[in-house]
C-alpha positions as CSV (number, residue, x, y, z in Angstrom):
1,M,186.1,130.8,49.5
2,K,187.0,129.9,53.0
3,K,185.4,133.2,54.2
4,I,181.9,131.9,52.5
5,F,182.1,128.7,54.1
6,E,182.5,129.9,57.6
7,I,179.5,132.3,57.2
8,L,177.5,129.4,55.8
9,I,178.4,127.2,59.0
10,I,177.5,130.3,61.3
11,L,174.2,130.8,59.5
12,F,173.5,127.3,59.7
13,S,174.6,127.1,63.5
14,L,171.9,129.9,64.2
15,I,169.3,128.8,62.2
16,L,169.5,125.3,63.8
17,F,169.9,127.2,67.4
18,S,166.5,129.0,66.4
19,F,164.7,126.3,65.7
20,Q,165.7,124.4,69.1
21,I,164.5,127.4,71.0
22,L,161.0,127.5,69.0
23,N,160.6,123.8,69.7
24,Q,161.3,124.1,73.4
25,Q,158.8,127.3,73.7
26,G,156.3,125.9,71.7
27,G,157.0,126.6,68.1
28,N,154.1,128.1,66.1
29,E,150.6,128.4,66.3
30,S,150.1,124.9,65.3
31,S,151.8,123.6,68.3
32,W,149.6,125.2,71.0
33,E,146.3,123.8,72.1
34,S,143.2,125.9,72.5
35,F,140.6,125.9,75.3
36,E,137.7,127.9,75.8
37,N,134.8,128.1,78.2
38,E,131.9,130.6,79.4
39,E,134.5,132.9,81.2
40,Y,137.8,132.7,79.4
41,S,139.8,131.3,76.6
42,F,143.3,130.5,76.3
43,K,146.1,128.6,74.2
44,F,149.1,126.5,75.9
45,P,151.7,124.6,74.3
46,K,150.5,121.0,73.4
47,K,153.6,119.4,74.8
48,W,152.1,120.4,78.1
49,S,149.7,118.9,80.4
50,Y,146.5,120.8,81.2
51,E,144.5,119.9,84.1
52,E,141.2,121.4,85.1
53,I,141.0,121.8,88.8
54,N,138.0,123.6,90.1
55,R,138.9,123.8,93.5
56,R,138.0,126.6,95.8
57,W,139.7,129.2,93.7
58,M,142.1,127.5,91.6
59,K,140.8,126.8,88.0
60,F,143.3,125.1,86.1
61,N,147.2,124.2,86.4
62,I,149.2,123.6,83.1
63,V,152.6,122.1,83.4
64,N,155.6,121.2,81.1
65,Q,155.9,117.7,80.4
66,I,159.6,116.7,81.3
67,P,160.7,113.4,80.9
68,Y,162.0,111.6,84.1
69,S,165.3,111.1,82.4
70,E,165.6,114.7,82.3
71,G,165.8,115.2,86.1
72,G,164.1,112.5,87.9
73,F,160.6,112.4,89.3
74,N,160.8,115.2,91.6
75,R,162.3,117.7,88.9
76,F,160.6,121.0,88.9
77,Q,158.4,121.7,86.3
78,E,157.6,124.9,84.5
79,S,153.9,125.9,85.0
80,F,150.9,128.2,84.6
81,N,147.6,128.4,86.6
82,L,144.4,130.5,87.1
83,V,143.3,131.5,90.6
84,T,140.0,133.4,90.8
85,K,138.2,134.8,93.6
86,L,135.1,136.9,94.1
87,L,135.7,140.5,95.7
88,D,133.6,143.3,97.3
89,H,134.9,146.0,94.9
90,N,136.5,146.5,91.1
91,D,139.6,148.3,92.1
92,L,142.6,146.7,90.1
93,G,145.2,149.1,91.8
94,K,143.7,148.1,95.5
95,F,143.9,144.4,94.4
96,Y,147.4,144.5,92.8
97,D,148.4,146.0,96.3
98,E,147.1,143.4,98.3
99,S,148.3,140.7,96.0
100,V,152.1,142.0,96.2
101,V,151.6,142.1,100.0
102,S,150.2,138.7,100.2
103,V,152.9,136.9,97.9
104,K,155.6,138.7,100.1
105,K,154.1,137.0,103.0
106,M,154.2,133.5,101.5
107,Y,157.6,133.0,101.3
108,Y,160.3,132.6,104.4
109,I,162.5,135.1,102.2
110,E,161.0,137.9,100.8
111,P,160.7,137.9,97.2
112,K,162.2,140.7,95.2
113,V,160.0,142.7,92.6
114,L,161.7,142.5,89.4
115,S,159.4,144.5,87.3
116,E,155.8,146.1,87.3
117,S,153.7,147.0,84.6
118,K,150.4,147.5,83.5
119,G,148.2,147.3,80.2
120,R,145.0,146.2,78.6
121,N,144.0,142.8,76.9
122,T,141.1,143.0,74.7
123,G,139.3,145.7,76.6
124,V,140.4,144.6,80.1
125,D,142.9,146.5,82.2
126,F,145.5,144.4,83.9
127,K,148.4,144.8,86.1
128,E,151.4,142.6,86.0
129,V,154.4,141.9,88.3
130,V,157.5,139.4,87.9
131,F,158.9,138.2,91.4
132,L,162.2,136.5,91.8
133,C,161.5,134.1,95.0
134,Q,162.7,131.0,96.5
135,I,161.4,128.0,97.5
136,G,163.7,125.8,99.7
137,E,166.8,125.6,97.3
138,L,165.1,126.6,94.2
139,N,165.2,130.1,93.1
140,L,162.0,130.7,90.9
141,V,160.7,133.5,88.8
142,Q,157.0,134.2,89.1
143,R,155.0,136.2,86.5
144,K,151.6,137.4,87.6
145,R,149.0,139.0,85.5
146,L,145.9,140.4,87.3
147,F,142.6,141.3,86.0
148,I,139.3,142.3,87.6
149,V,136.0,141.9,86.1
150,N,132.6,142.4,87.7
151,N,134.1,142.0,91.1
152,K,136.1,138.9,90.2
153,S,139.6,138.7,90.1
154,F,141.5,136.4,87.8
155,V,145.2,136.0,88.5
156,L,147.2,134.2,86.0
157,T,150.6,132.8,87.1
158,G,153.5,131.8,85.1
159,T,156.1,129.9,87.4
160,F,159.9,129.0,86.1
161,K,163.3,128.3,87.5
162,K,165.4,131.5,87.4
163,E,167.9,129.9,85.2
164,S,165.6,129.0,82.5
165,Y,163.0,132.0,82.8
166,D,164.9,133.9,79.7
167,S,164.2,130.4,77.7
168,Y,160.4,130.6,78.5
169,S,159.7,134.3,78.3
170,Q,158.2,134.1,74.8
171,T,156.2,131.3,75.6
172,C,155.0,132.9,78.8
173,Q,154.4,136.3,76.7
174,Y,152.3,134.5,74.0
175,F,150.4,132.4,76.7
176,F,149.5,135.6,78.6
177,D,148.5,137.6,75.4
178,N,146.1,134.9,74.7
179,F,144.3,134.8,77.6
180,I,141.0,136.4,76.7
181,L,138.3,137.1,79.4
182,K,134.9,137.3,78.1
């Protein structure tokens, strides 16, 4: 009887822990907000803040809403953003190589490439890179997915603190997979 009780406690703890992770990462489909325009559509966690920017290249920024009580006003916030740019070519490999070089030049300490991959999302090829980079005292992980459609580049970026990246990786994957170019 004692073993059954211990097993039930362990199962209950695992279930409770799973719900906490799901809640942190957006949970289920109903906890995601949808956005659509003439170029693309995507979903983002409802608890995060969406800001349309439409500056020169940046189109939007989505930031995790963290209460000030959890780190103060200047606390780093996980985010997603989209940068677009017109190109004189449609060569994804060339654009990817240029982008990796550009990112490496942005930081005082050269970022480390953690992984590289390629894939296809709704008929559009993409290349993806994950960097470990340092900004001041912050160690960050940046995940970038790059697309080109009709000589226009789309660079989707997720930025996370290194120590919390694993807990946000499913959120990032879902966000990236639901970013659809039209």
